[in-house]
C-alpha positions in Angstrom: -66.6 -50.3 -43.9 -64.6 -48.6 -41.2 -60.9 -48.4 -40.5 -59.9 -48.5 -36.9 -56.5 -47.2 -35.8 -55.4 -47.9 -32.3 -52.3 -46.6 -30.6 -51.4 -48.9 -27.6 -48.6 -49.7 -25.2 -46.1 -52.2 -26.7 -46.4 -54.6 -23.8 -50.2 -54.9 -24.4 -49.8 -56.1 -28.0 -50.1 -59.9 -27.4 -53.1 -59.5 -25.1 -54.8 -57.2 -27.7 -54.1 -59.6 -30.6 -55.4 -62.6 -28.7 -58.6 -60.7 -27.7 -59.2 -59.6 -31.3 -58.5 -63.2 -32.5 -61.1 -64.5 -30.0 -63.8 -62.4 -31.5 -62.9 -63.5 -35.1 -60.8 -60.5 -36.2 -57.8 -61.9 -38.0 -56.5 -59.2 -40.5 -54.6 -56.3 -39.0 -51.5 -54.3 -39.7 -49.1 -53.6 -36.8 -46.5 -50.9 -36.8 -44.0 -49.8 -34.2 -44.3 -46.1 -33.8 -43.0 -43.4 -31.4 -44.9 -40.4 -30.0 -46.5 -38.7 -27.0 -49.8 -37.4 -25.9 -50.6 -35.2 -22.9 -47.8 -36.7 -20.7 -45.1 -35.3 -23.0 -42.7 -38.1 -22.2 -40.6 -38.5 -19.0 -37.1 -38.0 -17.6 -34.7 -40.8 -17.1 -31.3 -40.9 -15.4 -28.5 -42.9 -17.0 -25.0 -42.9 -15.4 -25.8 -39.8 -13.5 -27.0 -37.8 -16.5 -30.7 -36.8 -16.8 -32.3 -37.4 -20.2 -35.7 -36.2 -21.4 -37.4 -39.0 -23.2 -40.2 -37.2 -25.2 -41.1 -39.7 -27.8 -42.3 -42.9 -26.2 -42.5 -46.3 -28.1 -46.0 -47.3 -29.0 -47.7 -49.8 -31.3 -50.2 -48.8 -34.0 -52.8 -51.4 -35.0 -54.8 -50.8 -38.2 -58.0 -52.8 -38.9 -60.6 -52.5 -41.6 -63.9 -54.1 -40.7 -67.5 -54.2 -41.9 -69.7 -51.7 -40.2 -71.4 -54.3 -38.1 -68.2 -55.5 -36.4 -66.8 -52.1 -35.4 -68.5 -51.6 -32.0 -67.4 -55.1 -30.8 -63.9 -54.6 -32.0 -63.6 -51.2 -30.3 -65.0 -52.7 -27.0 -62.5 -55.5 -27.2 -59.6 -53.1 -28.0 -60.4 -50.8 -25.1 -60.8 -53.7 -22.6 -57.7 -55.5 -23.6 -55.4 -52.5 -24.0 -56.4 -50.6 -20.8 -54.1 -50.4 -17.8 -55.8 -47.5 -16.2 -52.7 -45.4 -16.3 -51.7 -42.4 -18.4 -50.4 -43.3 -21.8 -52.8 -46.2 -22.5 -53.4 -44.9 -26.0 -56.2 -43.8 -28.4 -58.5 -45.3 -30.9 -59.5 -43.5 -34.1 -62.3 -44.6 -36.5 -62.4 -43.6 -40.2 -64.8 -44.2 -43.1 -63.4 -46.5 -45.8 -64.8 -45.7 -49.3 -63.6 -48.9 -51.0 -61.5 -52.0 -50.4 -60.1 -54.1 -53.3 -58.3 -57.5 -53.0 -55.5 -57.3 -55.5 -55.3 -61.1 -56.1 -58.8 -61.5 -57.5 -60.4 -58.0 -57.7 -62.9 -58.7 -54.8 -64.5 -55.4 -53.7 -66.1 -54.1 -50.6 -66.7 -56.4 -47.6 -65.7 -59.4 -49.8 -62.2 -58.0 -50.0 -61.8 -58.0 -46.2 
């Protein structure tokens, strides 16, 4: 099993969710987060004052999938989240040692 963490632009969330749903990925956790990568934020002018906005709003998606579904999910994520501009986000993939469904003690892939 693998855990996929994707940091994406907030306005791409619906498109990404629909794309993942289309390939049969239903379970995910979505969190609103703030951060920056190489772009280090940007400057905005409000009522004549210049402000440095260094922590930009992002969305973090977390998915745990069987090994065989990971490549397809990553391809779907990258295609649906890409705008081609700086700040599109990142995808991280981790090993998952165990998954347990609390309700009935299912383990491994059965718990997903």
